[in-house]
C-alpha positions in Angstrom: 30.7 18.6 -0.8 28.0 21.0 -2.2 26.0 22.9 0.4 22.8 21.1 -0.5 24.3 17.6 0.2 24.8 16.1 3.5 26.5 12.8 4.6 24.6 10.9 7.3 25.2 7.7 9.2 22.1 5.5 9.4 22.5 2.4 11.5 26.2 2.1 10.5 25.6 2.8 6.8 27.0 6.0 5.3 24.8 7.7 2.7 24.3 11.1 1.2 21.1 13.1 1.3 20.4 16.2 -0.7 18.0 19.1 -1.4 16.3 18.6 2.0 14.5 22.0 1.6 13.1 21.0 -1.8 9.3 21.2 -1.5 7.7 17.9 -2.8 4.1 18.7 -1.7 3.7 22.3 -2.9 0.2 22.9 -1.6 1.2 21.8 1.8 4.8 23.1 1.8 6.0 19.6 2.8 9.7 19.2 1.9 12.0 16.3 1.1 13.6 16.6 4.5 10.1 16.1 6.0 9.5 13.0 3.8 12.8 11.5 5.0 11.9 12.4 8.6 8.5 10.7 8.2 9.9 7.5 6.8 12.5 7.4 9.5 10.0 7.8 12.3 7.4 5.4 10.8 10.0 2.8 10.0 9.4 0.6 13.1 5.9 -0.2 11.9 6.4 0.1 8.1 9.5 -2.1 7.7 7.9 -5.4 8.9 5.3 -5.0 6.1 8.1 -4.5 3.5 10.2 -7.3 4.7 11.2 -9.8 2.0 8.9 -8.2 -0.6 9.9 -7.0 -4.0 9.4 -3.2 -3.9 7.9 -1.1 -6.7 8.4 2.6 -6.1 6.8 5.7 -7.6 9.3 8.5 -7.7 8.5 12.2 -7.8 11.9 13.9 -8.2 10.2 17.3 -8.9 7.4 16.9 -6.4 3.8 15.6 -6.7 3.0 18.3 -9.3 6.1 17.7 -11.4 5.5 14.3 -12.9 6.5 10.8 -11.7 7.7 7.4 -12.9 7.4 3.8 -11.7 10.6 2.1 -10.8 10.9 -1.6 -10.3 14.6 -2.2 -11.2 17.3 -1.1 -8.8 18.6 2.2 -10.2 22.1 3.0 -11.3 24.5 3.6 -8.4 22.4 1.6 -5.9 24.7 1.1 -2.9 26.1 -2.4 -2.5 24.5 -2.8 0.9 21.0 -2.4 -0.5 19.4 -5.9 -0.9 18.3 -6.7 -4.4 16.6 -9.8 -5.7 16.6 -10.9 -9.4 13.1 -12.1 -10.1 10.9 -12.9 -13.2 9.2 -9.8 -14.7 5.9 -11.0 -16.3 4.4 -8.3 -18.5 7.4 -6.0 -18.2 6.8 -2.8 -20.3 10.5 -2.9 -21.3 10.5 -6.5 -22.3 12.8 -7.7 -19.5 12.7 -11.3 -18.5 13.9 -10.5 -15.0 14.3 -7.4 -12.8 16.7 -6.6 -10.0 14.1 -5.6 -7.4 15.0 -3.6 -4.3 13.9 -5.1 -1.0 13.6 -2.6 1.8 14.5 -4.6 4.8 16.2 -1.9 6.9 16.2 1.8 7.8 19.2 2.8 5.7 17.4 1.5 2.6 14.3 3.3 3.5 16.2 6.6 4.0 18.0 6.1 0.7 14.7 5.6 -1.1 13.2 8.6 0.5 16.1 10.7 -0.6 15.4 9.6 -4.2 11.9 11.0 -3.7 10.3 7.5 -3.8 7.2 8.8 -2.2 5.0 5.8 -2.9 6.0 2.2 -1.9 4.0 -0.7 -3.4 4.5 -4.4 -2.7 3.1 -7.7 -4.0 1.0 -10.1 -1.8 3.9 -12.5 -1.7 7.4 -12.7 -0.2 10.4 -13.5 -2.4 10.2 -17.1 -3.5 6.9 -17.9 -1.8 3.2 -18.1 -2.4 0.9 -15.2 -1.3 0.7 -14.8 2.4 -1.9 -12.0 2.1 -5.1 -11.5 0.2 -6.0 -7.9 -0.6 -9.5 -6.6 -1.5 -9.4 -3.2 -3.0 -12.5 -1.1 -2.6 -12.8 1.7 -5.2 -15.8 4.0 -5.1 -17.3 5.4 -8.3 -18.6 8.9 -7.8 -20.9 9.9 -6.2 -20.0 7.0 -4.0 -17.2 7.8 -1.6 -15.4 6.6 1.5 -18.8 6.2 3.4 -19.9 3.6 0.8 -16.5 1.9 0.9 -16.9 1.5 4.7 -20.3 -0.1 4.2 -18.9 -2.6 1.7 -15.9 -3.2 3.9 -18.3 -4.3 6.7 -20.1 -6.7 4.4 -16.9 -8.1 3.1 -15.5 -8.5 6.7 -18.6 -10.5 7.8 -18.6 -12.7 4.6 -14.9 -13.5 5.0 -15.3 -14.2 8.7 -17.8 -17.0 7.8 -14.9 -18.7 6.0 -12.6 -18.1 9.0 -10.7 -15.4 7.2 -9.9 -12.2 9.2 -9.7 -8.8 7.5 -7.9 -5.7 8.5 -8.9 -2.3 7.0 -6.8 0.6 5.8 -7.4 3.7 3.7 -5.7 3.8 0.3 -4.5 7.3 1.1 -6.6 8.5 -1.9 -10.3 7.9 -2.3 -10.7 4.2 -1.5 -9.9 1.5 1.0 -8.2 -1.9 1.1 -8.9 -4.9 3.3 -5.8 -7.0 4.0 -6.3 -10.6 5.0 -3.5 -12.9 6.3 -3.5 -16.3 4.7 -1.5 -19.5 4.9 1.0 -18.8 2.1 0.6 -22.3 0.7 -1.8 -21.6 -2.2 -0.9 -19.9 -5.5 -2.0 -16.5 -6.6 -4.6 -17.8 -9.1 -6.4 -19.6 -6.3 -6.3 -16.5 -4.1 -7.6 -14.3 -6.9 -10.4 -16.8 -7.8 -11.5 -16.9 -4.2 -11.6 -13.1 -3.9 -13.5 -12.9 -7.2 -16.1 -15.4 -6.0 -16.7 -13.5 -2.8 -17.0 -10.2 -4.7 -19.5 -11.7 -7.1 -21.6 -13.1 -4.2 -21.7 -9.7 -2.5 -22.6 -8.0 -5.8 -25.5 -10.4 -6.3 -26.7 -9.7 -2.7 -26.2 -5.9 -2.9 -26.5 -4.9 -6.6 -27.2 -1.2 -5.9 -24.0 -0.8 -3.8 -21.4 -3.2 -5.2 -20.0 -4.1 -8.6 -17.4 -6.8 -9.2 -16.6 -6.0 -12.9 -14.0 -3.5 -13.9 -16.0 -1.8 -16.7 -16.2 1.9 -15.8 -19.7 2.3 -17.1 -21.0 0.0 -14.4 -19.3 1.8 -11.5 -20.9 5.2 -11.0 -22.5 5.3 -7.5 -21.2 1.9 -6.6 -18.1 0.4 -5.0 -15.9 -1.7 -7.2 -14.5 -4.7 -5.4 -11.2 -5.2 -7.2 -10.4 -8.8 -6.6 -7.8 -8.8 -9.3 -5.2 -7.1 -7.0 -4.3 -10.7 -6.0 -2.7 -11.4 -9.5 0.9 -12.3 -8.9 2.1 -9.5 -11.2 0.2 -6.8 -9.3 1.2 -4.7 -6.3 -0.7 -2.7 -3.6 0.3 0.4 -1.8 2.0 -0.6 1.4 0.5 0.4 4.8 2.1 3.7 6.0 3.3 4.6 2.5 2.9 8.3 1.5 0.7 9.0 -1.5 1.0 11.7 -4.1 -1.9 14.0 -3.2 -2.1 17.7 -2.5 -1.3 16.9 1.2 1.2 14.2 2.3 -1.5 11.7 2.8 -0.8 8.1 4.0 -2.3 4.7 3.5 -3.6 4.5 7.0 -4.7 1.4 9.0 -8.1 1.8 10.6 -10.0 0.2 13.5 -13.2 -1.6 12.7 -14.9 0.9 15.1 -13.7 3.7 12.8 -15.0 1.8 9.7 -18.4 1.3 11.4 -18.5 5.1 12.1 -17.5 5.8 8.6 -20.3 3.6 7.2 -22.7 5.8 9.3 -21.2 8.9 7.8 -19.2 9.9 10.8 -15.6 8.6 10.7 -13.2 8.3 8.9 -13.9 11.5 7.1 -13.2 11.9 3.5 -10.2 14.0 4.4 -7.2 11.8 4.3 -4.9 11.2 7.2 -1.6 13.0 6.8 1.9 11.9 7.8 1.8 14.0 11.0 -1.6 12.5 12.0 -0.4 8.9 11.2 2.7 9.3 13.4 0.4 10.4 16.3 -2.0 7.5 15.6 0.8 4.9 15.7 2.1 6.4 19.0 -1.4 5.9 20.4 -2.6 2.7 18.7 0.5 0.9 17.6 0.5 -1.1 14.4 -3.2 -2.0 13.7 -2.0 -4.3 10.9 0.5 -6.3 13.1 -1.8 -9.4 12.8 -0.9 -9.6 9.1 2.6 -10.6 10.2 1.4 -13.7 12.1 0.0 -15.7 9.2 -3.5 -17.0 8.5 -5.7 -19.9 7.3 -5.8 -21.6 4.0 -8.6 -20.3 1.8 -11.5 -22.7 1.1 -11.5 -24.2 -2.3 -14.9 -24.8 -3.8 
């Protein structure tokens, strides 16, 4: 076996990892070995959020500065023990009717993906064969608006959703924005979820026109926070909590407390500096999984 390849046993599965010293985040000197180590250590809180969900990966085989590609289909030489699900592929760029999606239900699959430099992990709001059990509200700031303004909008959105009995849990995107994740009943289709999110976004835009925009047009977004309700389309995915992101540093989509969001809205915390893999591991050790309530289900959304 070449010197840069190593056979490892992960929970009874034999797999090969390679090029562990290869730097995938050049500005931070963060290697593939460190990526695998992060995903191995974060797995106890990450895997429940990936369970039963078709996984879209963004792979960076030559690091975050070396180009990337989206991957939905299970790649050639996928081990037989990796779970795959053949599902419809609406809007496939390659004209496929169905795709063999990878489902990352266990640690060996997560390590295998990390070894493929699948840095970013994105999931839909539904589990295989089911209606959405989560609504996602994406908050995207248009410069000069930044994370501070996202936090302000997150608080407005939290309170509006609470009036309908819907709980919201915040996380950073790992880039410049935020997402609110809301557990729902899983008994309504994606169109209804998307319509509800759109209605709430439009209500908040009407009430706070200088801060919020609900339309995607880029010319409307400078200095405002775009509430992207369309993330709830059945064909869309959202970066998973605890996923790495392809930034200068190994930043992570990080769950937050509402206290942190309130501080951020006041210009204190969270700072515009993203949380890194090392910081997130320490946060989980201290705080546990702040998004664990997403796994317990939620209410039906009100239909107007």
